[in-house]
Legacy VTK file of the C-alpha trace (Angstrom):
# vtk DataFile Version 3.0
C-alpha trace
ASCII
DATASET POLYDATA
POINTS 302 float
-0.296 0.027 -0.033
1.563 3.456 -0.729
2.215 5.933 1.661
-0.785 8.116 2.761
-3.175 6.093 1.322
-6.823 6.450 2.375
-9.339 4.127 3.882
-11.426 3.931 -0.055
-7.731 3.010 -1.081
-7.610 -0.082 1.166
-11.012 -1.003 0.291
-10.285 -1.213 -3.396
-7.099 -2.903 -2.566
-9.034 -5.584 -0.820
-11.403 -6.138 -2.992
-9.143 -6.302 -5.861
-6.765 -9.815 -3.911
-10.049 -11.092 -3.445
-11.021 -11.148 -6.914
-12.239 -14.634 -8.433
-12.394 -13.398 -12.098
-10.686 -11.153 -14.507
-13.924 -8.527 -14.501
-13.441 -8.425 -10.370
-9.761 -7.669 -10.619
-10.715 -5.186 -13.305
-13.147 -3.242 -11.130
-10.770 -3.758 -8.263
-7.726 -1.967 -9.974
-9.923 0.441 -11.608
-11.013 1.788 -8.130
-7.322 1.686 -6.349
-6.229 3.991 -9.378
-9.027 6.114 -9.059
-8.623 6.475 -4.973
-4.676 6.408 -4.907
-2.950 9.096 -3.782
-2.269 12.108 -6.048
1.489 13.071 -5.163
4.479 13.371 -6.445
5.929 10.694 -4.705
3.170 8.032 -5.931
3.150 8.588 -9.376
5.160 5.949 -10.003
3.032 3.662 -8.118
0.059 4.956 -9.983
1.954 4.720 -13.085
2.349 0.650 -12.627
-1.014 0.113 -11.599
-2.356 1.720 -14.939
0.303 -0.638 -16.624
-1.291 -3.428 -14.937
-4.854 -2.469 -15.788
-3.854 -2.128 -19.768
-2.781 -5.616 -19.424
-5.793 -7.206 -17.617
-8.055 -5.219 -20.643
-5.893 -6.813 -23.325
-6.234 -10.054 -21.780
-10.239 -9.293 -20.946
-10.235 -8.735 -24.959
-8.364 -11.638 -26.101
-11.099 -13.549 -24.245
-13.989 -11.529 -25.386
-12.582 -12.371 -29.084
-12.621 -16.275 -28.393
-16.097 -15.931 -27.500
-17.292 -14.169 -30.285
-17.984 -10.989 -28.529
-19.690 -8.210 -30.083
-19.689 -4.581 -29.699
-22.923 -2.666 -29.351
-24.936 -1.436 -32.338
-25.690 1.809 -33.244
-27.959 2.862 -36.132
-26.015 5.348 -38.527
-27.845 8.305 -38.894
-27.377 10.549 -42.163
-24.819 12.375 -40.579
-22.520 10.674 -38.105
-19.720 12.075 -36.478
-17.263 10.002 -34.079
-14.860 11.762 -31.266
-11.769 9.594 -30.961
-8.851 10.274 -28.592
-6.572 9.312 -25.869
-8.000 8.819 -22.122
-8.620 12.649 -20.559
-8.408 14.546 -23.892
-11.883 16.060 -22.599
-14.073 13.593 -25.245
-16.952 13.187 -22.772
-16.797 17.190 -22.177
-16.858 17.767 -25.898
-19.602 15.545 -26.560
-21.896 17.424 -23.934
-20.825 20.895 -25.212
-22.140 19.547 -28.505
-25.412 17.730 -28.094
-28.079 16.607 -26.029
-26.158 13.748 -24.321
-24.763 13.821 -20.494
-21.921 11.509 -20.733
-20.176 11.113 -17.294
-17.166 13.013 -16.689
-14.719 11.739 -14.081
-10.932 12.415 -12.651
-9.397 8.996 -13.523
-9.140 7.224 -17.071
-10.768 4.949 -18.734
-14.020 5.997 -17.555
-16.151 5.549 -21.102
-16.902 1.956 -21.529
-19.150 2.017 -24.777
-20.104 4.450 -27.038
-22.284 7.328 -26.068
-24.489 8.972 -28.715
-25.426 12.255 -28.860
-27.294 14.689 -31.587
-25.987 18.131 -32.272
-28.274 20.998 -33.745
-26.667 22.301 -36.570
-29.142 25.456 -37.497
-32.225 23.166 -37.651
-30.527 19.846 -38.706
-29.444 16.799 -36.441
-26.178 15.589 -36.407
-25.266 12.540 -34.635
-22.098 12.310 -32.404
-20.696 9.428 -31.007
-18.286 9.827 -28.406
-16.082 6.390 -28.602
-13.981 4.735 -25.967
-10.196 5.775 -25.741
-8.341 4.285 -28.160
-5.561 2.551 -25.497
-9.210 0.886 -24.103
-10.144 -2.228 -24.920
-13.788 -0.822 -25.825
-12.518 1.237 -28.752
-14.965 0.430 -31.249
-12.853 0.550 -34.931
-16.241 -0.425 -37.121
-17.964 2.897 -35.901
-14.704 5.269 -36.241
-14.373 3.726 -39.892
-18.062 3.985 -40.693
-18.616 7.585 -39.755
-18.685 10.555 -42.167
-16.613 12.914 -40.045
-13.759 11.852 -37.563
-12.751 14.405 -34.978
-9.472 13.525 -33.626
-9.169 15.247 -30.064
-5.697 16.100 -29.047
-4.001 17.885 -26.124
-0.332 17.088 -27.509
0.671 17.417 -31.055
2.603 13.875 -30.456
-0.737 12.143 -30.076
-1.636 12.603 -33.546
0.231 9.923 -35.354
-0.790 7.428 -32.747
-4.114 8.084 -33.736
-4.098 8.372 -37.385
-2.448 4.703 -37.236
-5.585 3.277 -36.335
-7.730 4.997 -39.362
-6.162 3.384 -42.198
-9.878 1.942 -43.117
-11.910 4.762 -42.082
-13.776 6.749 -45.057
-14.395 9.569 -43.474
-13.222 13.061 -43.291
-10.488 13.735 -40.332
-10.431 16.980 -37.995
-7.660 17.346 -35.331
-9.387 18.971 -32.936
-6.302 20.509 -30.167
-8.122 20.766 -26.718
-7.374 22.600 -23.683
-6.257 25.590 -25.136
-7.310 27.879 -22.007
-4.103 26.337 -20.495
-1.968 27.709 -23.576
-0.697 31.197 -23.835
-0.795 33.103 -27.222
2.620 32.289 -28.504
1.931 28.519 -27.632
-0.980 28.536 -29.567
0.251 30.566 -32.580
3.157 27.863 -32.565
0.385 24.874 -32.578
-1.658 26.346 -35.427
1.494 27.010 -37.514
2.641 23.353 -36.837
-0.691 21.864 -38.025
-0.997 24.133 -41.169
2.270 23.228 -42.537
0.932 19.530 -41.879
-2.186 20.548 -44.231
-4.344 19.246 -41.520
-7.609 20.724 -41.332
-7.937 21.441 -37.729
-9.263 23.928 -34.988
-8.144 24.765 -31.835
-10.723 24.481 -28.812
-11.720 24.475 -25.021
-14.343 22.632 -23.916
-14.283 23.829 -20.587
-14.589 27.358 -21.834
-16.770 26.636 -25.062
-14.225 28.689 -26.837
-14.171 27.802 -30.747
-17.222 25.621 -30.414
-19.152 27.197 -33.154
-16.072 26.935 -35.638
-15.940 23.573 -34.664
-19.676 22.935 -35.605
-19.204 24.611 -38.943
-16.073 22.359 -39.972
-17.839 19.402 -38.621
-20.917 20.606 -41.562
-18.680 21.224 -44.121
-16.999 18.254 -44.162
-19.608 16.051 -44.082
-20.406 17.174 -47.627
-24.149 17.120 -47.745
-26.441 20.304 -48.289
-29.485 20.928 -46.718
-32.712 21.798 -48.855
-36.339 22.996 -47.234
-39.358 22.301 -48.815
-42.296 24.511 -48.796
-46.309 24.394 -50.025
-47.714 27.182 -51.989
-48.752 30.213 -49.809
-47.136 28.909 -47.016
-43.727 28.833 -44.847
-40.860 26.543 -45.901
-40.756 23.380 -43.621
-38.594 23.543 -39.862
-36.258 20.654 -41.013
-34.706 20.333 -43.963
-34.342 17.301 -46.357
-30.294 16.135 -46.481
-28.660 15.578 -49.861
-25.830 14.644 -51.533
-23.985 17.816 -52.842
-24.723 18.130 -56.818
-28.118 16.668 -55.739
-31.213 18.059 -58.116
-34.518 18.996 -57.784
-35.237 15.205 -58.804
-33.482 13.896 -55.812
-35.719 15.929 -53.400
-38.715 15.071 -55.083
-37.823 11.382 -54.724
-36.628 11.448 -51.174
-39.866 12.927 -50.333
-41.978 10.017 -51.990
-40.522 7.754 -54.164
-42.327 8.214 -57.931
-43.258 12.060 -56.474
-41.120 13.322 -59.449
-43.326 12.081 -62.233
-46.472 13.742 -60.583
-44.844 17.306 -60.477
-45.808 20.140 -62.909
-44.087 23.005 -61.807
-40.999 23.665 -59.133
-40.232 26.921 -57.646
-36.923 27.567 -55.968
-35.426 30.561 -53.632
-32.027 30.606 -52.294
-28.563 30.228 -53.281
-29.005 28.211 -56.801
-31.554 30.380 -57.900
-31.217 33.778 -59.822
-33.872 35.455 -58.587
-36.956 34.422 -55.549
-39.469 31.905 -57.012
-37.498 31.156 -60.284
-38.988 28.179 -61.947
-36.667 25.406 -62.953
-37.178 21.797 -64.215
-36.317 18.804 -62.663
-32.714 18.703 -63.488
-31.878 21.790 -61.684
-28.798 21.359 -59.238
-29.423 22.545 -55.711
-27.052 24.263 -53.335
-27.293 24.225 -49.491
-30.373 26.263 -47.932
-32.410 26.338 -51.100
-36.236 26.273 -50.588
-38.015 24.417 -53.169
-42.056 24.365 -53.721
-43.567 21.854 -55.559
-46.980 21.868 -57.483
-48.295 18.679 -58.548
-50.682 17.260 -61.003
LINES 1 303
302 0 1 2 3 4 5 6 7 8 9 10 11 12 13 14 15 16 17 18 19 20 21 22 23 24 25 26 27 28 29 30 31 32 33 34 35 36 37 38 39 40 41 42 43 44 45 46 47 48 49 50 51 52 53 54 55 56 57 58 59 60 61 62 63 64 65 66 67 68 69 70 71 72 73 74 75 76 77 78 79 80 81 82 83 84 85 86 87 88 89 90 91 92 93 94 95 96 97 98 99 100 101 102 103 104 105 106 107 108 109 110 111 112 113 114 115 116 117 118 119 120 121 122 123 124 125 126 127 128 129 130 131 132 133 134 135 136 137 138 139 140 141 142 143 144 145 146 147 148 149 150 151 152 153 154 155 156 157 158 159 160 161 162 163 164 165 166 167 168 169 170 171 172 173 174 175 176 177 178 179 180 181 182 183 184 185 186 187 188 189 190 191 192 193 194 195 196 197 198 199 200 201 202 203 204 205 206 207 208 209 210 211 212 213 214 215 216 217 218 219 220 221 222 223 224 225 226 227 228 229 230 231 232 233 234 235 236 237 238 239 240 241 242 243 244 245 246 247 248 249 250 251 252 253 254 255 256 257 258 259 260 261 262 263 264 265 266 267 268 269 270 271 272 273 274 275 276 277 278 279 280 281 282 283 284 285 286 287 288 289 290 291 292 293 294 295 296 297 298 299 300 301
């Protein structure tokens, strides 16, 4: 037992040594790490406990693989974003700020043991955001990351980038480097980090999840990287819809109609549009007219 360890640590240590299963040992060790004294002389001791925990989790992962264990299934929405990073990089805090989720935030490592889902509202459009357990964790889910439309690589140190990107060789989505905790840096340090990321041609943003700095900038980057457009519909004489239709870039009027209802495009006799792709408000266009983000489309059917 380390010097100055309290009763909580003693209880956790007792639970660890009394454990009869691998799962019980992991739980006991997690409690030992959480309740261990936090001072200079205990740093090496805590580091050894963490190494032991990693080995136990690796063993647990191998056992699950032999038994054919499966990951939690999450239905992919039209727009899906994954937050990945190392432990204690601020993934849960960022998810809570971006979405309606309430992910648990703790002082100790590996607190997230399963993907947590939230929905980010982007000017009336819902974007699914998933916090993925730490890349060092046995719970890290490659499948969700590989299928996401955009991956937020959350870091607090430039040296973390390469370690994380090694795991993304099969990922198809866009990647944004999100450097967190800039509230702990001075202006010169922030300038150097930006210059480094620019020189390496990364798409990036510097944020502070705790101070909510540059969060709107991050939201804008997320939507831009998804590569979709929002098109609103309206009925003659009425206001536009509250929720847009989500389409691929370069979509045409026909695509909107068919997404609303299969076969609808064959029943349309007139289409009017307002917005970026129109030459003037209420312009009459055909089914092959190419749409742009934030267009409004009005259909008259036969």
